[in-house]
C-alpha positions as a LaTeX table, in Angstrom:
\begin{tabular}{lrrr}
\hline
Residue & $x$ (\AA) & $y$ (\AA) & $z$ (\AA) \\
\hline
Met1 & 160.47 & 55.35 & $-65.97$ \\
Lys2 & 156.60 & 55.04 & $-66.31$ \\
Thr3 & 157.08 & 51.72 & $-68.40$ \\
Leu4 & 159.51 & 50.31 & $-65.74$ \\
Val5 & 156.75 & 50.87 & $-62.90$ \\
Glu6 & 154.11 & 49.30 & $-65.09$ \\
Phe7 & 156.30 & 46.42 & $-65.73$ \\
Ile8 & 157.07 & 45.87 & $-62.08$ \\
Glu9 & 153.37 & 46.23 & $-61.09$ \\
Ser10 & 152.21 & 43.81 & $-63.79$ \\
Phe11 & 155.06 & 41.40 & $-62.77$ \\
Ile12 & 153.75 & 41.58 & $-59.06$ \\
Val13 & 150.19 & 41.03 & $-60.21$ \\
Ile14 & 151.19 & 37.91 & $-62.21$ \\
Ala15 & 153.14 & 36.47 & $-59.30$ \\
Leu16 & 150.51 & 37.02 & $-56.74$ \\
Val17 & 147.77 & 35.46 & $-59.23$ \\
Leu18 & 150.23 & 32.38 & $-59.65$ \\
Ala19 & 150.73 & 32.20 & $-55.97$ \\
Gly20 & 146.86 & 32.18 & $-55.49$ \\
Ile21 & 146.59 & 29.39 & $-58.18$ \\
Gly22 & 149.47 & 27.45 & $-56.59$ \\
Gly23 & 147.88 & 27.85 & $-53.06$ \\
Leu24 & 144.44 & 26.80 & $-54.16$ \\
Ser25 & 145.73 & 23.87 & $-56.03$ \\
Tyr26 & 148.09 & 22.84 & $-53.26$ \\
Asn27 & 145.14 & 22.81 & $-50.67$ \\
Leu28 & 142.81 & 21.22 & $-53.07$ \\
Phe29 & 145.13 & 18.12 & $-54.11$ \\
Arg30 & 147.27 & 17.56 & $-51.11$ \\
Glu31 & 147.09 & 14.71 & $-48.67$ \\
Glu32 & 144.00 & 15.20 & $-46.54$ \\
Gly33 & 143.21 & 18.32 & $-48.63$ \\
Trp34 & 139.88 & 19.86 & $-49.72$ \\
Leu35 & 139.38 & 17.35 & $-52.45$ \\
Glu36 & 140.01 & 14.28 & $-50.27$ \\
Gly37 & 137.91 & 15.68 & $-47.53$ \\
Thr38 & 135.05 & 16.35 & $-49.86$ \\
Leu39 & 135.21 & 13.08 & $-51.92$ \\
Gly40 & 136.89 & 10.74 & $-49.71$ \\
Asn41 & 139.76 & 8.26 & $-50.45$ \\
Ile42 & 138.54 & 7.69 & $-54.08$ \\
Trp43 & 141.97 & 7.43 & $-55.61$ \\
Asn44 & 145.55 & 6.89 & $-54.34$ \\
Leu45 & 147.20 & 10.42 & $-54.13$ \\
Asp46 & 150.39 & 9.20 & $-55.40$ \\
Thr47 & 150.20 & 11.54 & $-58.21$ \\
Gln48 & 149.48 & 14.69 & $-55.95$ \\
Tyr49 & 152.55 & 16.60 & $-56.96$ \\
Ser50 & 151.84 & 16.29 & $-60.81$ \\
Leu51 & 148.21 & 17.21 & $-60.03$ \\
Ile52 & 149.44 & 20.31 & $-58.16$ \\
Ala53 & 151.80 & 21.29 & $-61.00$ \\
Leu54 & 149.18 & 21.08 & $-63.86$ \\
Pro55 & 146.89 & 23.91 & $-62.58$ \\
Val56 & 149.81 & 26.13 & $-62.02$ \\
Val57 & 151.30 & 25.52 & $-65.43$ \\
Val58 & 148.07 & 26.19 & $-67.18$ \\
Gly59 & 147.43 & 29.15 & $-65.21$ \\
Ala60 & 151.07 & 30.62 & $-65.89$ \\
Ile61 & 150.46 & 29.93 & $-69.69$ \\
Ile62 & 147.22 & 31.71 & $-69.59$ \\
Met63 & 148.48 & 34.68 & $-67.55$ \\
Phe64 & 151.51 & 35.02 & $-69.69$ \\
Asn65 & 149.26 & 35.16 & $-72.79$ \\
Leu66 & 147.16 & 37.84 & $-71.30$ \\
Trp67 & 150.08 & 39.79 & $-70.02$ \\
Arg68 & 151.83 & 39.66 & $-73.21$ \\
Gly69 & 148.62 & 40.96 & $-74.95$ \\
Gly70 & 148.14 & 43.62 & $-72.47$ \\
Arg71 & 144.60 & 42.66 & $-71.82$ \\
Val72 & 144.90 & 41.53 & $-67.95$ \\
Ile73 & 143.81 & 44.74 & $-66.42$ \\
His74 & 142.64 & 46.89 & $-69.39$ \\
Ser75 & 139.80 & 44.43 & $-70.54$ \\
Lys76 & 136.84 & 46.35 & $-72.13$ \\
Thr77 & 134.67 & 43.35 & $-73.09$ \\
Ser78 & 133.69 & 41.66 & $-69.83$ \\
Ile79 & 133.96 & 42.18 & $-66.21$ \\
Leu80 & 134.20 & 38.49 & $-65.43$ \\
Pro81 & 137.83 & 37.90 & $-66.30$ \\
Asn82 & 138.69 & 40.78 & $-64.11$ \\
Leu83 & 136.73 & 39.54 & $-61.23$ \\
Leu84 & 138.58 & 36.24 & $-61.70$ \\
Leu85 & 141.94 & 37.96 & $-61.80$ \\
Tyr86 & 141.13 & 39.96 & $-58.51$ \\
Ala87 & 139.96 & 36.75 & $-57.03$ \\
Met88 & 143.22 & 34.90 & $-57.63$ \\
Phe89 & 145.09 & 38.03 & $-56.65$ \\
Gly90 & 143.43 & 38.02 & $-53.30$ \\
Ala91 & 144.14 & 34.28 & $-52.84$ \\
Gly92 & 147.82 & 34.96 & $-53.54$ \\
Leu93 & 148.04 & 37.58 & $-51.01$ \\
Tyr94 & 146.18 & 35.28 & $-48.50$ \\
Phe95 & 148.45 & 32.33 & $-49.24$ \\
Ile96 & 151.63 & 34.49 & $-49.20$ \\
Gly97 & 150.65 & 36.35 & $-45.93$ \\
Arg98 & 149.65 & 32.98 & $-44.26$ \\
Tyr99 & 153.02 & 31.53 & $-45.22$ \\
Val100 & 154.84 & 34.60 & $-43.84$ \\
Leu101 & 152.88 & 34.61 & $-40.59$ \\
Thr102 & 152.51 & 30.74 & $-39.84$ \\
Gly103 & 155.14 & 29.09 & $-42.05$ \\
Thr104 & 152.54 & 26.69 & $-43.78$ \\
Ile105 & 150.47 & 27.15 & $-46.80$ \\
\hline
\end{tabular}
């Protein structure tokens, strides 16, 4: 039973982290997003959907490898990966909550 609870807990953490990465990349690369607002209209954003998918795929691969190795929460070497994980976790909570309350990311 304890193993099942740990599995569900880690699955929720991974899902929230990926939601955070997805929300951040969506707001960064969408039309009139953070990148376009910051840098102006430097290039045509016809490739915006592939630009959104790239950070999500990379993040999913990294999180899967960390999750499989059991090093996501129990890292003993550095606090920086844990802080990054908690930041993405918080961003995922924010974007999911924002979607539930307003219907937009």
